[in-house]
Residue, then its C-alpha position, 0 to 999 in steps of 0.5 A: m501528445t501532450a507533455d502531460f502523458f507518456q507512450a508507454p513502451k512496447a515490448d518488441s522482445p522477450i523480457m530477459g535479466e534480473i531486477r532490484i525491487p525498492g522497500s516495501k511501502s508498507l513495511t517501510n512506513r510501519e516501523i519509520f512509525l514504531s521507530a518514532i515511538a521505541s524507546g531508543v535510536s531504531v536503524l532500518k536498512k534498505p527502506l523505500i524512498s517515496r513519497d508516501s515514506e518522505l510524508m511519514l518521515n516528515a510528520i514524526k520529525q514534527f513529533g521531535a523526532e530525529v532522522e538522519i537519511k544517508p544511502d539506502q539506510i534511515s537513522i530515528s531517534p524515538a520523539k518526544f511529543e511534546s511541540k505543536a505540530e502539522i502533518h501533511c498527508g498527501l494521498a498516503g492512507t498510511v500517512m492519514r490514518f496511521v498519524p492521528l493515532m501517534a497524535t493520541l501522545n503530542t501532548q500539544e495541538t496537532v494539525f493535519m492536512a492532506d492533497k485534495e482528492a483525500n477528501s474522498r478518502p473512508l476516514g470516519a472509523i479514525f474519527d470514531a476511534l479518537d472519540q471512543l479514546g476520549v481524544g478531542y478533535q476539531k472537523s469540517s465537514a470534510n475530512f481535511p484539514f482536521t486538528i486534535s488536541a491530546a493530552g500525551s495519554v491514553k487510558t481507554e481499555e478498548v476501542i469496537i470499530d468498522a474497519s471493512k472500507s480498510s484494514q489501516f484502521v485496525s492497523a493504525l491503533m495496534l502500532v501505537a496501542a502499547r503506548f497507551e496506559h492498558g495497552l487496548i482491545i481492538t475489535h472490528q464490527g462490520s461487513s466484512l475485513p479486508s486486506l488481513p495480511h496486511i494485519e499479519m504484517t501490523v502484528d508480526s512487526l511489532q512483535n518484532r520489537g517485543v510486544k505482545v499481541e494476543a488474538l482474540s477473535a478472528t476479528s479482534w485483538q489485544v495489544h498490551p501494554s509495552t516497551i517498543q524496542a529500538r531494531e536494527m533491520v532490512i526492509e524487505p523488497d516490495l512485492s506489490n511493485a513486483g507486480p508491473f515486472l512480473a506481469a510484464v514477462m507475462v506479456a512479453g514471454g520471457e524470464l525475470e529475476i526478482l533479487d532478493w526474494p524474501e524466504s517467507t513474508t507477511q507482504v500480500g504480493a506474495q499472492y501474486l505467485k499464486l494468481l499469475g501462476a493460474m494466468g500461466a507463469e512458472f515460477e521457481k524461488t532461486i538462492k538470489g531471488m524469485k524467477i517467473r518466465s512465460s510463454g507469453e500466453i495470459r490465461g483469466i482467472n476468478a479470484d477473490l481479491s479480498e486479502a490482496g486488493e493492492l494487486t488488483p490493478t495489475i491482476a486486471a490489466l493482464a485479464t484485459l490482455a488474457s484469452t479468456p473471461s475473468q472476474l475478479s470479487g471480493i474487491a469493494h472497500l478499492r472504492g476508497h483506494e486513492t481513485d474510484r479503482l472499479k470505476a477508473l478501471s472500468t472507464e480506462i480499460k473500456r477506453i482502449g476498446g476492452e470489455c469490463e464491467e464493474t460488479e458489486d463488489g469487483l469487475v468481469i473483463s472479457p477478451k476483446k481487440l484493443t484499439g490502444g489511445q490514452w489512459f487516465s492516471y487518477h493521480d493514482h501510482r498502481m493505475a499508472t502502473a496498469g496502463a504500463i502493462i498493457g502498453l506493452a502489447v498496444d498504443i497507450e499513453i499514460e497521463n501522469i506517469q509521475t503518480t508512480a513516485k508516491t510508492m517507486p520513485d524510479f518506476e520509469k527507469l525502471w519500466m525503461e529498463t526491464i522492456a529494453 
C-alpha cells in the first residue's frame, strides 16, 4: 500500500449508535447563490463547509459579496457586481454551471477557471443559454478557461435549452432569473430531464425567498421578476451524504440513527428510504431523526434512478454485495459527472472480482465472490465512498480517499467512528 491508498476498515460487528451528517451541499450552494443576489444580509445556519461550498463562497466574494464565517453559521451581504472577477470552479458542478449565470449581473469581465478534469463535464447548455441571453463570452475549444463580458442586466424573456445531461442547467437559469428585467421563461427541449428533484429544490428555495415561479408544463417554468428576500435559515443535513452510512448498516447489520432527518424535504437523498427498503433495510422516523435497521442481508434491486442519479454509487456498491442480481437504469447522464460514473463503477467492481456490465443507460450487477484489491476514485467523492462501503466486507484499498472533502471533509473520521 502506498501513501495514496486508504485501507478501508472491515466491519467485524453490527453497527450501533447515532450520527450527525453535515449540511446539504445542494441546499448550501443554492442558498449561498441566492444570498449573493438578495436584498439584504442572509444568515445560513448549519451549512456545509467543504471544497464545493468554499468555491461558491469565493465566487460570490469575487463579485463583491461580504462573507462572515462563524462556527455553524455563514452571514452573507449581497454582491455589488461592479468589479473584475476571477472564479475557480474546481470540479463543482454547482459552481461551473450556476455562477456563469450570476456573472450576467456583473458590469465587469468575469474569468472562469477549473480543475483540468472539469473540461470533460458537459457545459454546452450554459454557453447556449448565454448566447440566447445576448451575453458575450470568449472560450477556447475546451470548456475552461472562458471569459464572460456582460452589461449587468438582461432583457431576454425566454430561453430554450437541452438539459438532458444535467438538471443544473435549468436550476442555473432559475436561480438568477428573478433579477432579469422581465424574469425568464425556461424551457427544456431534449430527450430526457434527469434529477427532477433538484429542480424542485431550486423552485422551493426561490419561493422561500419570495420569488414567484410557475410551472408552465413538465419541462417549462416561468420565473417572474422579483426581489429576492434576505433570509435566516437552517440548512438540512445532506441526505445523499447519509447514504454511505445507511449502506454501512446494511452490510454490517445493526441499527443507526441519522440525527435531524427532516420531516419533509426536496432532497433526492430521501429516496434512500424506498431504495434501501427494497434491498432489505427497515426504517423508523424518530423524534431525533431517522433510524435504519438491517440484518446484514442485502437483496438485489431493479431501479430506475433517473431522478436519483447521485445515489447510484451507493446503490451499486450494495448491489455488488447483494445475494441476487440488480439492474440500475435511467442514468446515462452519469457519464458526464465528476467522472464517467458508469464506466468507473463497472471498471472498479470488476477490478475487485465482481461482475458488472454497462448498458445504454445503466448497470447490471450480478452476485460474485469478490477478491478485493485496489479501488480507484477518479477524483470523485462518491466513487471513494462506494469503495468504502464494499470495503466493509472485503479487503479494499481506496485511492485518494481525500477526494471526499469535496462534499464531506470529515468523512474518514465519521466513517471510522461509525464502524468502530
